[in-house]
C-alpha positions as CSV (number, residue, x, y, z in Angstrom):
1,M,-15.2,17.5,-4.6
2,T,-13.2,16.8,-1.4
3,V,-9.4,16.5,-1.7
4,A,-7.3,15.1,1.2
5,Y,-3.6,14.4,1.3
6,K,-2.7,11.4,3.5
7,N,0.6,9.9,4.7
8,I,0.4,6.2,5.4
9,T,3.0,4.9,7.9
10,S,3.1,1.4,9.2
11,L,5.3,-1.4,10.4
12,V,4.2,-4.6,8.6
13,G,3.4,-6.7,11.7
14,S,3.0,-10.2,10.3
15,T,4.0,-12.4,7.4
16,G,1.5,-13.0,4.6
17,D,-0.8,-10.4,3.1
18,V,-1.1,-7.3,5.3
19,T,-3.4,-4.5,4.2
20,I,-1.6,-1.1,4.5
21,Y,-4.3,1.1,3.0
22,T,-7.8,0.8,1.7
23,C,-9.5,3.5,-0.4
24,P,-12.5,4.5,1.6
25,A,-16.1,4.6,0.4
26,V,-18.1,7.7,0.9
27,Q,-20.6,6.9,3.6
28,T,-22.9,9.9,3.4
29,D,-23.7,9.8,-0.4
30,P,-23.7,6.5,-2.2
31,T,-23.7,8.2,-5.6
32,R,-20.2,9.7,-4.9
33,V,-17.1,7.6,-5.4
34,T,-13.8,8.0,-3.7
35,Q,-10.6,7.6,-5.6
36,A,-7.0,7.6,-4.4
37,V,-3.7,8.2,-6.1
38,V,-0.8,6.6,-4.4
39,R,2.2,8.8,-5.4
40,N,5.0,6.6,-4.0
41,I,5.6,3.8,-1.6
42,N,8.9,3.8,0.5
43,L,10.1,0.6,2.2
44,Y,12.8,0.2,4.8
45,N,14.3,-3.0,6.1
46,S,15.3,-2.8,9.8
47,H,16.3,-6.5,9.9
48,S,19.7,-8.1,10.0
49,G,19.0,-10.1,6.8
50,T,17.4,-9.8,3.4
51,I,13.6,-9.8,3.3
52,V,11.5,-10.6,0.3
53,I,8.5,-8.3,-0.2
54,Y,5.6,-8.6,-2.6
55,P,3.7,-5.3,-2.9
56,K,0.2,-5.9,-4.2
57,I,-3.0,-4.0,-5.1
58,T,-6.5,-5.5,-4.9
59,D,-9.0,-4.3,-7.4
60,S,-12.2,-4.9,-5.4
61,S,-14.6,-4.3,-8.3
62,A,-12.8,-7.1,-10.3
63,S,-12.0,-9.3,-7.3
64,V,-8.4,-9.5,-8.4
65,T,-5.2,-9.0,-6.5
66,A,-2.1,-8.1,-8.6
67,T,1.5,-8.4,-7.5
68,L,3.4,-5.3,-8.6
69,E,6.9,-6.9,-8.3
70,K,9.1,-9.1,-6.1
71,I,11.6,-7.1,-4.0
72,S,14.6,-8.6,-2.2
73,L,15.5,-5.8,0.3
74,G,18.9,-6.2,2.0
75,T,19.9,-5.4,5.5
76,L,19.1,-1.8,6.6
77,A,18.3,-1.0,3.0
78,Q,15.5,1.1,1.5
79,T,13.7,1.2,-1.8
80,S,10.8,3.1,-3.4
81,L,8.0,2.2,-5.8
82,A,7.2,5.1,-8.0
83,G,3.5,5.6,-8.7
84,P,1.1,6.8,-9.5
85,F,-1.1,3.8,-8.5
86,N,-4.8,4.6,-8.9
87,L,-7.3,3.1,-6.5
88,E,-11.1,3.2,-6.4
89,S,-13.4,2.7,-3.4
90,S,-12.5,-0.4,-1.5
91,D,-9.3,-1.1,-3.4
92,A,-6.4,-2.0,-1.2
93,L,-2.6,-1.6,-1.0
94,I,-1.1,-4.8,0.4
95,L,2.4,-5.9,1.5
96,N,3.5,-9.5,1.8
97,C,6.8,-10.0,3.7
98,D,8.6,-13.2,4.6
99,V,9.7,-11.7,7.9
100,A,7.3,-10.0,10.4
101,S,7.8,-6.6,12.1
102,K,10.9,-5.6,10.2
103,I,9.6,-3.6,7.2
104,Y,8.5,0.0,7.6
105,V,6.4,1.5,5.0
106,F,5.6,5.1,4.1
107,A,3.1,6.0,1.3
108,S,1.9,9.3,0.0
109,V,-1.8,9.2,-1.0
110,L,-4.1,11.8,-2.5
111,E,-7.8,11.0,-1.9
112,L,-10.5,12.5,-4.1
113,S,-14.2,12.2,-3.4
């Protein structure tokens, strides 16, 4: 079993659904499955106004995207979503913001394969 700790940092560069992280598939051995545990997600609004954010997770095996919650994040404010959020191969963490290039995200991820 391989264990890797990852820090995901990003500026959400556009409105609409933006994939922040996708749990990788193991390329060398198709019988092995990668899983990821997202411990927490931190969001910071660098904008001069409130931004509405919809954090989402796509379950690729079920072809379903679930919205975790609606967040209205005020000017220069920050918030955290406490996990854990468990992802399987090809599952994705998505952010949908109503203003582009103003939300910074930091997520702590543990990958197991």
